[in-house]
VEXLO-742058 format. One line per field, with one value per residue (C-alpha): residue number from 0; chain; x, y, z. Coordinates in steps of 0.2 Angstrom, whole numbers, plus 5000, padded with zeros to 4 digits. Layout:
<nodes>
n [NUM; ...]
chain [A; ...]
xx [X; ...]
yy [Y; ...]
zz [Z; ...]
</nodes>
This chain:
<nodes>
n [0; 1; 2; 3; 4; 5; 6; 7; 8; 9; 10; 11; 12; 13; 14; 15; 16; 17; 18; 19; 20; 21; 22; 23; 24; 25; 26; 27; 28; 29; 30; 31; 32; 33; 34; 35; 36; 37; 38; 39; 40; 41; 42; 43; 44; 45; 46; 47; 48; 49; 50; 51; 52; 53; 54; 55; 56; 57; 58; 59; 60; 61; 62; 63; 64; 65; 66; 67; 68; 69; 70; 71; 72; 73; 74; 75; 76; 77; 78; 79; 80; 81; 82; 83; 84; 85; 86; 87; 88; 89; 90; 91; 92; 93; 94; 95; 96; 97; 98; 99; 100; 101; 102; 103; 104; 105; 106; 107; 108; 109; 110; 111; 112; 113; 114; 115; 116; 117; 118; 119; 120; 121; 122; 123; 124; 125; 126; 127; 128; 129; 130; 131; 132; 133; 134; 135; 136; 137; 138; 139; 140; 141; 142; 143; 144; 145; 146; 147; 148; 149; 150; 151; 152; 153; 154; 155; 156; 157; 158; 159; 160; 161; 162; 163; 164; 165; 166; 167; 168; 169; 170; 171; 172; 173; 174; 175; 176; 177; 178; 179; 180; 181; 182; 183; 184; 185; 186; 187; 188; 189; 190; 191; 192; 193; 194; 195; 196; 197; 198; 199; 200; 201; 202; 203; 204; 205; 206; 207; 208; 209; 210; 211; 212; 213; 214; 215; 216; 217; 218; 219; 220; 221; 222; 223; 224; 225; 226; 227; 228; 229; 230; 231; 232; 233; 234; 235; 236; 237; 238; 239; 240; 241; 242; 243; 244; 245; 246; 247; 248; 249; 250; 251; 252; 253; 254; 255; 256; 257; 258; 259; 260; 261; 262; 263; 264; 265; 266; 267; 268; 269; 270; 271; 272; 273; 274; 275; 276; 277; 278; 279; 280; 281; 282; 283; 284; 285; 286; 287; 288; 289; 290; 291; 292; 293; 294; 295; 296; 297; 298; 299; 300; 301; 302; 303; 304; 305; 306; 307; 308; 309; 310; 311; 312; 313; 314; 315; 316; 317; 318; 319; 320; 321; 322; 323; 324; 325; 326; 327; 328; 329; 330; 331; 332; 333; 334; 335; 336; 337; 338; 339; 340; 341; 342; 343; 344; 345; 346; 347; 348; 349; 350; 351; 352; 353; 354; 355; 356; 357; 358; 359; 360; 361; 362; 363; 364; 365; 366; 367; 368; 369; 370; 371; 372; 373; 374; 375; 376; 377; 378; 379; 380; 381; 382; 383; 384; 385; 386; 387; 388; 389; 390; 391; 392; 393; 394; 395; 396; 397; 398; 399; 400; 401; 402; 403; 404; 405; 406; 407; 408; 409; 410; 411; 412; 413; 414; 415; 416; 417; 418; 419; 420; 421; 422; 423; 424; 425; 426; 427; 428; 429; 430; 431; 432; 433; 434; 435; 436; 437; 438; 439; 440; 441; 442; 443; 444; 445; 446; 447; 448; 449; 450; 451; 452; 453; 454; 455; 456; 457; 458; 459; 460; 461; 462; 463; 464; 465; 466]
chain [A; A; A; A; A; A; A; A; A; A; A; A; A; A; A; A; A; A; A; A; A; A; A; A; A; A; A; A; A; A; A; A; A; A; A; A; A; A; A; A; A; A; A; A; A; A; A; A; A; A; A; A; A; A; A; A; A; A; A; A; A; A; A; A; A; A; A; A; A; A; A; A; A; A; A; A; A; A; A; A; A; A; A; A; A; A; A; A; A; A; A; A; A; A; A; A; A; A; A; A; A; A; A; A; A; A; A; A; A; A; A; A; A; A; A; A; A; A; A; A; A; A; A; A; A; A; A; A; A; A; A; A; A; A; A; A; A; A; A; A; A; A; A; A; A; A; A; A; A; A; A; A; A; A; A; A; A; A; A; A; A; A; A; A; A; A; A; A; A; A; A; A; A; A; A; A; A; A; A; A; A; A; A; A; A; A; A; A; A; A; A; A; A; A; A; A; A; A; A; A; A; A; A; A; A; A; A; A; A; A; A; A; A; A; A; A; A; A; A; A; A; A; A; A; A; A; A; A; A; A; A; A; A; A; A; A; A; A; A; A; A; A; A; A; A; A; A; A; A; A; A; A; A; A; A; A; A; A; A; A; A; A; A; A; A; A; A; A; A; A; A; A; A; A; A; A; A; A; A; A; A; A; A; A; A; A; A; A; A; A; A; A; A; A; A; A; A; A; A; A; A; A; A; A; A; A; A; A; A; A; A; A; A; A; A; A; A; A; A; A; A; A; A; A; A; A; A; A; A; A; A; A; A; A; A; A; A; A; A; A; A; A; A; A; A; A; A; A; A; A; A; A; A; A; A; A; A; A; A; A; A; A; A; A; A; A; A; A; A; A; A; A; A; A; A; A; A; A; A; A; A; A; A; A; A; A; A; A; A; A; A; A; A; A; A; A; A; A; A; A; A; A; A; A; A; A; A; A; A; A; A; A; A; A; A; A; A; A; A; A; A; A; A; A; A; A; A; A; A; A; A; A; A; A; A; A; A; A; A; A; A; A; A; A; A; A; A; A; A; A; A; A; A; A; A; A; A; A; A; A; A; A; A; A; A; A; A]
xx [5079; 5063; 5057; 5055; 5059; 5049; 5058; 5051; 5068; 5075; 5078; 5081; 5067; 5064; 5062; 5043; 5042; 5054; 5047; 5029; 5025; 5015; 5022; 5011; 5012; 5017; 5000; 5004; 5018; 5007; 4994; 5006; 5014; 4997; 4993; 5009; 5008; 4990; 4999; 5012; 5026; 5037; 5039; 5044; 5043; 5057; 5050; 5067; 5059; 5049; 5063; 5076; 5088; 5104; 5110; 5122; 5109; 5098; 5113; 5116; 5098; 5099; 5115; 5106; 5089; 5094; 5081; 5079; 5071; 5071; 5056; 5058; 5044; 5048; 5040; 5048; 5057; 5064; 5069; 5087; 5089; 5080; 5092; 5107; 5101; 5098; 5116; 5123; 5112; 5118; 5136; 5135; 5123; 5125; 5113; 5098; 5085; 5080; 5063; 5057; 5038; 5028; 5022; 5038; 5041; 5023; 5023; 5040; 5043; 5056; 5065; 5067; 5075; 5086; 5092; 5095; 5103; 5103; 5085; 5083; 5064; 5052; 5034; 5021; 5003; 4996; 5009; 5001; 4998; 5013; 5025; 5017; 5020; 5038; 5042; 5033; 5041; 5058; 5064; 5062; 5048; 5040; 5025; 5022; 5010; 5015; 5034; 5049; 5067; 5083; 5089; 5106; 5103; 5086; 5072; 5057; 5040; 5027; 5008; 4999; 4991; 4972; 4967; 4960; 4941; 4936; 4946; 4936; 4948; 4963; 4966; 4968; 4985; 4999; 4999; 5010; 5025; 5025; 5036; 5027; 5010; 4999; 5007; 5023; 5013; 5003; 4996; 5000; 4991; 4977; 4973; 4966; 4956; 4960; 4973; 4977; 4973; 4975; 4975; 4964; 4962; 4945; 4946; 4958; 4958; 4951; 4940; 4945; 4959; 4967; 4983; 4994; 4990; 4997; 4987; 5000; 4997; 4978; 4971; 4955; 4942; 4937; 4936; 4930; 4929; 4911; 4904; 4903; 4922; 4925; 4915; 4924; 4941; 4936; 4931; 4947; 4957; 4946; 4949; 4967; 4974; 4960; 4959; 4948; 4950; 4952; 4959; 4952; 4965; 4955; 4957; 4939; 4930; 4913; 4913; 4898; 4885; 4875; 4891; 4894; 4876; 4877; 4894; 4885; 4870; 4881; 4893; 4879; 4871; 4888; 4890; 4907; 4913; 4926; 4929; 4934; 4940; 4941; 4947; 4935; 4932; 4922; 4908; 4905; 4895; 4878; 4870; 4861; 4876; 4887; 4873; 4873; 4892; 4893; 4881; 4892; 4908; 4915; 4924; 4935; 4935; 4951; 4946; 4957; 4954; 4971; 4969; 4958; 4960; 4948; 4961; 4972; 4957; 4954; 4972; 4971; 4956; 4947; 4930; 4925; 4922; 4927; 4908; 4907; 4922; 4913; 4896; 4904; 4915; 4900; 4889; 4903; 4905; 4886; 4887; 4900; 4913; 4931; 4937; 4955; 4961; 4975; 4983; 4996; 5005; 5017; 5009; 5013; 4999; 5002; 5005; 5006; 4987; 4982; 4992; 4983; 4966; 4971; 4976; 4960; 4949; 4958; 4957; 4939; 4931; 4927; 4943; 4951; 4967; 4977; 4991; 5001; 5013; 5023; 5018; 5028; 5026; 5025; 5028; 5012; 5003; 4999; 5009; 5024; 5022; 5019; 5034; 5047; 5042; 5054; 5068; 5079; 5091; 5079; 5084; 5070; 5076; 5071; 5053; 5047; 5031; 5040; 5053; 5052; 5055; 5047; 5046; 5032; 5037; 5029; 5036; 5053; 5058; 5059; 5042; 5034; 5043; 5039; 5020; 5020; 5028; 5016; 5001; 5005; 5008; 4993; 4982; 4988; 4993; 4975; 4969; 4954; 4964; 4977; 4963; 4957; 4974; 4977; 4961; 4967; 4981; 4969; 4966; 4977; 4980; 4989; 4996; 5015; 5013; 5004; 5017; 5032; 5024; 5019; 5036; 5043; 5030; 5036; 5054; 5051; 5040; 5048; 5066; 5071; 5067; 5064; 5079]
yy [5116; 5106; 5094; 5079; 5074; 5059; 5049; 5037; 5028; 5023; 5005; 4993; 4992; 4978; 4981; 4980; 4993; 5005; 5004; 5001; 5004; 5019; 5033; 5035; 5047; 5041; 5045; 5037; 5050; 5064; 5059; 5058; 5075; 5084; 5077; 5083; 5100; 5101; 5098; 5112; 5100; 5106; 5092; 5089; 5074; 5068; 5056; 5049; 5033; 5043; 5056; 5042; 5050; 5042; 5041; 5055; 5066; 5062; 5066; 5082; 5088; 5084; 5094; 5109; 5106; 5099; 5090; 5083; 5066; 5057; 5045; 5032; 5021; 5004; 4988; 4972; 4973; 4990; 4986; 4982; 4998; 5008; 5001; 5005; 5023; 5025; 5018; 5032; 5045; 5040; 5040; 5057; 5065; 5056; 5067; 5063; 5050; 5038; 5030; 5016; 5014; 5005; 4988; 4978; 4984; 4983; 4964; 4961; 4974; 4966; 4957; 4974; 4983; 4968; 4966; 4985; 4994; 5010; 5012; 5020; 5018; 5007; 5013; 4998; 5001; 5018; 5032; 5048; 5049; 5039; 5050; 5065; 5058; 5054; 5071; 5080; 5070; 5072; 5055; 5036; 5032; 5014; 5023; 5028; 5015; 5007; 5008; 4996; 5000; 4993; 4996; 4990; 4976; 4971; 4974; 4983; 4983; 4995; 4990; 4992; 5009; 5009; 5012; 5029; 5025; 5042; 5046; 5062; 5069; 5068; 5083; 5080; 5074; 5086; 5086; 5102; 5093; 5081; 5086; 5093; 5087; 5081; 5081; 5072; 5057; 5047; 5029; 5019; 5025; 5011; 5017; 5035; 5044; 5062; 5072; 5078; 5061; 5059; 5044; 5044; 5032; 5034; 5019; 5009; 4990; 4974; 4961; 4947; 4934; 4931; 4920; 4931; 4947; 4955; 4967; 4974; 4992; 4995; 4978; 4969; 4982; 4993; 5012; 5024; 5043; 5050; 5053; 5072; 5072; 5063; 5075; 5090; 5081; 5080; 5098; 5103; 5093; 5101; 5119; 5117; 5106; 5106; 5087; 5078; 5060; 5050; 5033; 5026; 5014; 5008; 4989; 4987; 5003; 4994; 4985; 4995; 4998; 5011; 5022; 5020; 5025; 5040; 5045; 5043; 5054; 5068; 5068; 5072; 5084; 5094; 5093; 5086; 5082; 5069; 5052; 5039; 5021; 5009; 4992; 4978; 4960; 4950; 4947; 4965; 4971; 4968; 4974; 4989; 4996; 4994; 5004; 5018; 5018; 5021; 5035; 5043; 5043; 5026; 5020; 5006; 4993; 4984; 4966; 4956; 4939; 4932; 4915; 4906; 4890; 4885; 4876; 4891; 4902; 4891; 4891; 4910; 4909; 4921; 4914; 4916; 4904; 4904; 4905; 4921; 4928; 4924; 4931; 4948; 4951; 4949; 4961; 4974; 4972; 4975; 4990; 4998; 4999; 4993; 4978; 4975; 4959; 4957; 4940; 4932; 4916; 4905; 4900; 4884; 4874; 4881; 4868; 4868; 4863; 4878; 4890; 4883; 4886; 4904; 4907; 4899; 4910; 4926; 4924; 4919; 4932; 4951; 4959; 4975; 4973; 4961; 4965; 4949; 4948; 4933; 4927; 4938; 4930; 4945; 4944; 4944; 4933; 4915; 4913; 4919; 4906; 4892; 4897; 4903; 4893; 4895; 4901; 4915; 4920; 4928; 4939; 4952; 4961; 4945; 4946; 4956; 4953; 4957; 4945; 4926; 4925; 4908; 4893; 4880; 4861; 4857; 4872; 4880; 4898; 4898; 4891; 4905; 4919; 4911; 4909; 4928; 4933; 4922; 4927; 4946; 4943; 4932; 4944; 4961; 4956; 4951; 4961; 4967; 4974; 4981; 4991; 4998; 5003; 5011; 5021; 5027; 5036; 5049; 5053; 5069; 5066; 5050; 5049; 5050; 5041; 5026; 5025; 5025; 5011; 5001; 5001; 4996; 4982; 4975; 4976; 4967; 4953; 4950; 4955; 4953; 4940; 4945; 4942]
zz [5072; 5069; 5082; 5070; 5052; 5045; 5032; 5019; 5015; 4998; 4994; 4980; 4967; 4955; 4937; 4938; 4952; 4944; 4926; 4928; 4947; 4952; 4963; 4978; 4992; 5010; 5017; 5034; 5036; 5030; 5043; 5057; 5052; 5052; 5069; 5076; 5069; 5077; 5093; 5091; 5085; 5071; 5058; 5040; 5028; 5017; 5004; 4999; 4991; 4978; 4975; 4973; 4986; 4991; 5009; 5006; 5000; 5015; 5027; 5018; 5020; 5039; 5040; 5032; 5042; 5059; 5070; 5087; 5081; 5065; 5062; 5048; 5042; 5034; 5027; 5029; 5012; 5017; 5035; 5031; 5021; 5035; 5048; 5037; 5035; 5054; 5057; 5046; 5054; 5071; 5066; 5058; 5071; 5088; 5097; 5086; 5092; 5079; 5078; 5068; 5063; 5050; 5046; 5050; 5068; 5071; 5067; 5075; 5088; 5099; 5085; 5076; 5090; 5094; 5076; 5072; 5087; 5077; 5081; 5098; 5099; 5089; 5087; 5084; 5079; 5074; 5076; 5078; 5097; 5101; 5092; 5099; 5117; 5113; 5107; 5120; 5134; 5126; 5133; 5132; 5144; 5146; 5152; 5133; 5126; 5109; 5110; 5111; 5115; 5122; 5140; 5142; 5131; 5138; 5126; 5134; 5126; 5133; 5133; 5116; 5112; 5109; 5091; 5087; 5087; 5079; 5064; 5062; 5076; 5064; 5053; 5034; 5029; 5028; 5009; 5008; 5015; 5001; 4986; 4971; 4977; 4969; 4951; 4957; 4962; 4950; 4948; 4932; 4917; 4918; 4935; 4932; 4920; 4923; 4932; 4945; 4954; 4972; 4984; 5000; 5014; 5023; 5035; 5044; 5048; 5040; 5048; 5037; 5040; 5023; 5026; 5015; 5024; 5040; 5051; 5063; 5061; 5060; 5066; 5062; 5069; 5055; 5059; 5046; 5045; 5044; 5027; 5031; 5035; 5019; 5009; 5018; 5013; 4995; 4995; 5002; 4989; 4975; 4981; 4986; 4972; 4959; 4960; 4947; 4953; 4969; 4971; 4988; 4995; 5010; 5012; 5008; 5004; 5000; 5017; 5024; 5010; 5020; 5021; 5002; 4998; 5010; 5001; 4984; 4990; 4998; 4984; 4972; 4984; 4985; 4966; 4967; 4950; 4954; 4947; 4959; 4960; 4975; 4982; 4986; 4989; 4976; 4989; 4993; 4978; 4970; 4954; 4963; 4972; 4956; 4946; 4959; 4960; 4941; 4942; 4956; 4945; 4950; 4935; 4941; 4955; 4960; 4966; 4978; 4968; 4971; 4962; 4950; 4959; 4973; 4982; 4983; 4988; 5002; 5008; 5007; 5018; 5005; 5009; 4991; 4977; 4959; 4954; 4964; 4955; 4938; 4944; 4951; 4937; 4925; 4935; 4935; 4917; 4915; 4925; 4914; 4928; 4924; 4934; 4939; 4948; 4961; 4959; 4971; 4964; 4973; 4989; 4998; 4989; 4972; 4958; 4939; 4940; 4951; 4940; 4925; 4933; 4937; 4919; 4912; 4923; 4920; 4901; 4902; 4913; 4908; 4916; 4910; 4920; 4931; 4943; 4948; 4962; 4970; 4988; 5000; 5017; 5028; 5047; 5056; 5042; 5043; 5027; 5036; 5050; 5037; 5026; 5039; 5054; 5068; 5056; 5064; 5051; 5039; 5024; 5026; 5010; 5000; 5006; 4991; 4981; 4965; 4968; 4971; 4989; 4992; 4980; 4984; 4985; 4967; 4957; 4953; 4953; 4934; 4933; 4943; 4934; 4917; 4922; 4927; 4910; 4900; 4910; 4907; 4888; 4885; 4894; 4887; 4870; 4866; 4851; 4860; 4875; 4863; 4854; 4871; 4876; 4858; 4861; 4878; 4869; 4864; 4882; 4883; 4902; 4899; 4882; 4885; 4902; 4893; 4879; 4891; 4902; 4887; 4880; 4896; 4898; 4881; 4886; 4902; 4896; 4879; 4881; 4899; 4913; 4931; 4943]
</nodes>
């Protein structure tokens, strides 16, 4: 019997997630698992979401591989599915202690335990040290920081746990517990150059207060691993898995320029032949750092642009201007780094005019890719308070960025869906971009992947509407 099984649960995926979405590893669970193992706790990971496992298959696995505790991670969209899974587990294995962690319970700890009685314990905030104390003590104890539980119907929430200040003290994620790592996991074909490609998170927290974003797990204070630790991490991935590319999924990898320059310098000094891409805000780059990043192997930056309307940008509290967007994308193009834009449509102040402004900007600036989602008012965000207010009977499963979960006053559901479809078609069916994607077919790493994704893209945009 193992001490704890960590589960990334299955859930209902939209057509865009299942057909075009990337398959990314549950790095949060892998980090927790590696820390627990370091403390002598036996642990395993079940990525039921990526494996598309049914509840029956999960229960069968638990029958064959019994454990004392089961920890389930969940976003808001997945919380109902996670609760149903925990209910089935409790019915089949009444002696198992079920634990819920992840973004949703971190945002709504008391509400989660009150709504879903199948969870014995909720872990809010970072989970490594909290889970270790739970398993070590072997009982529910309100002296353990960062937990919430029910005691005869009374919801008890312990005091918050301090964030891990030194990320270097954490071991590398337990990649060996992920199925078929790294080949089983892969971004969409426009998000990598060479295989194997892996995802890495080298920092936690974000200092900005964008109204669509919730920060319940890692908070606002940014904590980064040292560059020496990061270089050792890359060396490990190179030697163990022969990786050729890294996608940095830090909220803002370029936040501290001194750290980026140190990374560039030490990557070159250690002769690490690895391409890389990262996430960034529009206001975090300049001509010099872009030039140096390109020399270091950076080939793409994913920018959180969100909208082409200044009114929407101000509502989102992005603290950037449309002029800055144009300037940064021009500099990125000049540096020969590809630029990808994240867009969010359907916020409270969205109108036909703001959508037109977004479309006009996206079709006029030097962008290589766009990724559009609908506003998902996540618990813990300002948008959630604006949209949900004091509403109690919330269908959390409807809060999905690929589905229209909120319709602003001046628009309709169909208008939002039609805009997204039209935006994708106008952007990607442009002859210049079609030629670029045609040339990408000659990249042996992604030929079949790209063909399959493009066919599904055409089906979704031309033949079928989103539900």
